[in-house]
Each structure stands twice: as C-alpha cells, then as structure tokens.
C-alpha positions in Angstrom: 129.1 89.5 74.6 125.9 88.9 76.5 122.2 88.5 75.7 118.9 88.0 77.6 116.8 85.5 75.7 113.1 85.5 76.4 112.8 81.8 75.9 110.1 79.2 75.4 110.1 75.5 75.9 108.4 72.9 73.7 108.7 69.1 74.0 108.9 68.5 70.3 107.7 65.4 68.6 108.4 65.0 64.8 107.1 62.6 62.2 109.0 61.9 58.9 106.6 61.6 56.1 106.9 61.2 52.3 105.2 64.5 51.7 103.2 67.0 53.8 99.6 65.8 54.2 96.6 67.5 52.7 93.7 68.7 54.9 91.8 65.7 56.3 94.4 63.2 55.0 96.2 60.6 57.0 99.7 59.5 56.1 102.1 56.7 57.1 105.2 58.0 58.9 108.6 56.5 58.1 110.3 57.5 61.4 109.7 59.7 64.4 111.8 61.4 67.0 111.3 63.7 70.0 113.6 66.2 71.6 113.7 69.3 73.7 112.9 72.4 71.8 111.1 75.7 71.5 112.1 78.8 69.6 113.6 80.6 72.6 115.4 77.6 73.9 116.9 76.9 70.5 118.2 80.5 70.2 119.5 80.5 73.8 121.4 77.3 73.3 122.5 78.2 69.8 124.0 81.5 71.0 125.6 79.8 74.0 127.3 77.3 71.7 128.6 80.2 69.6 130.3 81.6 72.7 127.8 84.3 73.8 127.1 84.7 77.5 123.4 83.9 77.7 120.8 84.6 80.3 117.6 82.8 79.6 114.2 83.4 81.0 112.5 80.0 80.5 108.9 79.2 81.5 108.3 75.6 82.4 105.6 73.3 83.9 105.9 71.2 87.0 105.9 68.0 84.9 108.7 65.5 84.5 110.0 67.0 81.3 110.8 70.2 83.1 113.3 68.4 85.3 114.8 66.9 82.2 115.3 70.3 80.6 116.9 71.8 83.8 119.4 68.9 83.6 120.1 69.7 80.0 120.8 73.3 80.8 123.2 72.2 83.5 124.9 69.7 81.1 125.3 72.5 78.5 126.7 75.0 81.0 123.8 77.3 80.8 122.5 78.8 84.1 119.0 77.8 85.0 118.4 80.5 87.6 115.7 82.1 85.5 114.0 78.9 84.6 110.6 79.3 86.2 108.0 76.6 86.9 104.8 78.6 86.5 102.3 76.1 85.2 101.3 72.4 85.3 102.2 71.6 81.7 105.3 72.5 79.8 105.0 73.3 76.1 104.3 70.5 73.7 104.6 70.4 69.9 104.1 68.1 66.9 105.7 68.5 63.6 105.6 66.8 60.2 108.8 66.8 58.1 109.0 65.9 54.3 112.1 64.5 52.6 113.0 67.9 51.2 113.1 69.5 54.6 109.7 71.2 54.3 107.7 71.0 57.5 104.7 72.3 59.4 104.3 72.4 63.2 101.6 72.8 65.8 102.4 73.9 69.4 100.5 73.8 72.6 102.1 76.6 74.7 101.5 75.3 78.2 103.6 77.3 80.7 104.9 79.5 77.9 101.5 81.3 77.8 101.7 82.1 81.5 104.8 84.3 81.3 103.8 87.7 82.7 105.5 91.1 83.0 105.9 90.6 86.7 108.1 87.5 86.0 110.2 89.7 83.6 110.5 92.5 86.2 111.9 90.2 88.8 114.5 88.9 86.4 115.7 92.2 85.0 116.0 93.7 88.5 118.6 91.1 89.3 120.1 90.8 85.8 123.7 91.7 85.1 124.4 94.1 82.1 123.4 92.6 78.8 124.0 93.9 75.2 120.9 92.6 73.6 117.4 91.3 74.5 115.8 88.7 72.2 112.0 88.0 72.0 109.8 85.7 70.1 106.1 84.9 69.9 105.9 81.5 71.7 105.4 83.7 74.8 102.9 86.6 75.4 103.6 89.9 73.9 103.1 91.8 77.3 106.2 90.0 78.7 108.3 91.0 75.6 107.1 94.6 75.8 108.1 94.7 79.5 111.6 93.4 78.7 112.1 95.6 75.7 111.1 98.7 77.7 113.7 97.8 80.3 116.2 97.3 77.5 115.4 100.7 76.0 116.0 102.3 79.4 119.4 100.5 79.5 120.4 101.5 75.9 120.4 97.8 75.1 119.5 96.6 71.7 116.3 94.5 71.1 115.7 91.8 68.5 112.2 90.5 67.7 111.4 87.4 65.8 107.5 87.5 65.6 107.1 83.7 65.1 104.8 81.9 65.4 103.3 84.7 63.4 101.1 87.4 64.8 101.3 91.0 63.9 103.3 92.9 66.4 101.5 95.8 68.1 102.7 99.4 67.3 104.0 99.5 71.0 106.2 96.5 70.5 107.5 97.6 67.1 108.4 101.0 68.5 110.6 99.2 71.0 112.2 96.8 68.5 115.6 97.7 67.0 116.1 94.5 64.9 113.3 92.6 63.2 113.8 89.1 61.8 111.0 87.5 59.7 110.8 84.7 57.2 109.4 85.1 53.7 105.8 84.2 54.7 105.9 86.5 57.8 107.2 89.3 55.6 104.3 89.0 53.2 101.9 89.3 56.2 103.8 92.1 57.8 103.7 94.2 54.6 100.2 93.2 53.4 101.5 91.4 50.3 99.3 88.6 49.0 102.1 86.5 47.4 105.9 86.7 47.7 106.6 83.0 47.1 107.8 83.6 43.5 109.9 86.7 44.1 113.5 86.6 43.0 116.2 88.0 45.2 116.6 90.9 42.8 112.9 91.8 43.4 113.3 91.6 47.1 116.1 94.1 46.8 113.8 96.5 44.9 110.6 96.0 46.9 111.8 95.8 50.5 112.8 99.5 50.8 109.3 100.5 49.5 107.3 98.0 51.7 109.1 99.0 54.9 107.8 102.6 54.5 104.3 101.1 55.2 105.3 100.3 58.7 105.5 102.9 61.5 108.8 101.5 62.5 112.2 103.3 63.0 114.4 100.3 63.8 117.9 99.7 62.7 117.8 96.4 60.9 115.2 94.3 59.1 116.1 90.7 58.0 114.0 88.5 55.8 115.1 84.9 55.6 114.4 83.3 52.2 115.1 79.6 52.9 117.4 78.1 50.3 117.9 81.4 48.6 119.5 83.0 51.6 118.3 86.3 53.1 117.8 90.0 52.4 118.5 92.7 55.0 117.5 96.4 55.2 119.2 99.1 57.1 118.5 102.9 56.7 119.8 103.6 53.2 121.1 100.1 52.3 119.6 96.8 51.3 121.7 93.7 51.0 121.0 90.2 49.5 123.2 87.4 50.9 122.9 84.1 49.1 123.4 80.9 51.2 125.1 77.6 50.7 123.6 74.9 48.5 122.9 71.9 50.8 120.8 68.8 50.8 118.1 69.9 53.3 116.9 67.2 55.6 114.8 69.1 58.1 114.2 72.9 58.1 112.8 72.9 61.7 114.9 75.2 63.8 117.1 76.5 60.9 115.6 79.9 61.5 116.5 79.8 65.2 120.1 78.9 64.4 120.1 81.7 61.9 119.0 84.1 64.6 121.8 82.8 66.9 124.4 83.5 64.2 122.9 86.9 63.5 123.2 87.8 67.2 126.9 86.8 67.3 127.8 88.9 64.2 125.9 91.9 65.5 127.5 91.7 69.0 130.9 91.2 67.5 130.5 94.3 65.3 131.0 92.4 62.0 130.1 94.0 58.7 126.5 93.3 57.8 127.4 91.0 54.9 129.7 89.0 57.1 127.1 88.8 59.8 124.5 87.5 57.3 126.9 84.9 56.0 127.5 83.7 59.5 123.8 83.5 60.2 123.2 81.6 56.9 125.9 79.1 57.8 124.3 78.4 61.2 120.9 77.8 59.5 122.4 75.6 56.8 124.2 73.4 59.3 120.9 72.7 61.2 118.8 72.2 58.0 121.2 69.6 56.7 120.5 67.2 59.6 117.6 65.7 61.4 116.6 67.4 64.6 117.6 70.8 66.1 119.1 71.0 69.5 121.8 68.5 69.1 122.7 70.1 65.7 123.1 73.7 66.8 126.7 74.4 65.8 129.7 75.6 67.7 131.7 78.5 66.4 134.5 76.1 65.4 132.0 74.0 63.3 130.7 77.1 61.7 134.2 78.3 60.8 135.1 75.0 59.3 131.9 74.9 57.2 132.5 78.5 55.9 136.1 77.8 55.0 135.2 74.6 53.2 132.4 75.9 51.0 132.2 79.1 49.0 129.1 81.1 48.3 128.5 84.1 46.0 129.2 87.5 47.4 126.4 89.7 48.8 124.7 92.3 46.5 124.3 95.7 48.0 122.2 98.5 46.9 122.2 102.0 48.4 119.1 104.2 48.3 117.8 107.5 49.8 116.0 106.8 53.1 112.5 108.0 53.4 112.1 111.4 55.1 108.7 110.5 56.6 
C-alpha cells in the first residue's frame, strides 16, 4: 500500500474559548497550545501511522520551524526527501476551539502557496510506484492538476479533499476519482443554500440527485457529517454510515484523520461500509482529544476502539445511475 500525499505545512496555534466569538468580539482564552499541522501533513502522518507507505511532497520555508518539522518526519520514520524549502515563511495558522469541539481557523499559506507544477514534475519523475495520489487545497490547484494528470497516466487513483473550500475547476474534477467534502463544502459544491438541518435519511435521498448537477464521472463521493457520521455515493449505491457517540473536545483535524482511514480501507480493498466505519473511527479518536498530530491513531489503536464500541450498521440504498 502506497500513496503520494501533496502535503501542506501549517504551524498551528490554537486558543480554547468558552464559545466561538461573534464578529468584532474579543474573548478571554482559557488555554492555548501550538503544534505542527496542515491538512496535507496530517493526512500523510495519519496514513503512515496506519501502516501505509507514504511519499509526501511538503513545501516549507527557510525558517526555524522548517528544521523542526524535518526532525519530526525523521522521528516518525517518514522520508523527508520531497520536503522542499521554497519560500521564506512556512505556513502559519490560528484557530479558536469551543468546549463542544466546534472551531474555526485562519491560515497564512506561506511556502504552501509557492508549490508549482515544476516541483511536482521533479518528484513524480523520481517517484516509485504508488497506488493513490491525495490532494487538498492548502496548495495551489495547478500543482494538484499536474500530479493528478501524472496519476491518470499511471492508472493510479486520485483523491481530492477541496478544503479550505474553493470550487474545483472542471479540469481538476475530471481527474478526480474520489471526492471527500464536509457538509458545508457539499452545500457549496451542489449549490444548496442550507444543509445544516438535513437528516441522514434526507442525505440518502438527495445526494444521488445533487451529484447529477456536476460534470463529474468519479468513482466515490464522501460527505462527512460530523457527529452524525458520513454518507457515501458510488455509481448506483448510496450509503449512510453512523459514527460513534463521543465527547468531542476538538474537531480540528478530525476530517484529516477520517481521510487517512478512508485511504487505508480503499487501498486494502475493504467493503465500502467497513471502509467508512474505519474512517469514522479515526476521526472520532482525534476529535475526542485536544490537538491533532499527537493524536492521529495507529491501526492497533483504531482496532481496539472499534472492538470496544458498537455503532449502528450502515444503511444502503441502490438506485439506477443517471445515463447522462
């Protein structure tokens, strides 16, 4: 099992607050912490801890924090050969976290914004065979398109998590086999004004209709629904998978952990409901604790969690795929 992760790095700084602030409001913070992060780095390390062979293309600055992240990769057993110092400032982020785990974040991209197709071309030219390429939107889309085009030529599957949200171009969507979005991103993707109150049963009914609005011929669409679990669409089938009831402490990074678990299940060839259950477990384990990187689970930790706690079985509905 192997994957190329188009990574990003963010030096994350988080403040614990009693509630998320209103516009223009200042709040007292109860505690703070900082850690290495970034969507791409989270997924790369999460996949690595689950036993996947990971190649990570990681844009960094020439600052002190870049040296620290290189040491972290070495300590974790991840190769740093594709960690590129291409700017002065590494990515930097600030987040606010409420007691119920709700959060909002702001990120300065730094070196992440400087990743170019020529960087990708140099990496893939020397890259061993991989089974999947993962992309996310803390880096420029042109670099992702370059990597996904290479993957298509290698008959390698591609997975896109378009977060932080911007609408993927038709070119990128055409190169995307697996698309993973959260509830808010799904509403924007499908042009829906409000999905916040939808029940899982409604997602099962609406998702096959909404996806016909996209000019996309991919294999799998997954919408994460936070504490409700997730819903997944394949040609002819839509599945709702509940998740575990946990006391959420910090939802930051739970989606990245979910993606790492999803990748493992897909590369292992698990049935889709088992793959979604695995992904939900990874997300729940991170959301139940403060911080991200140190809480990304190993496969043994996920297995113990799944064995100790039961969740309802998935709901599956078959339908006639659109002929358009």
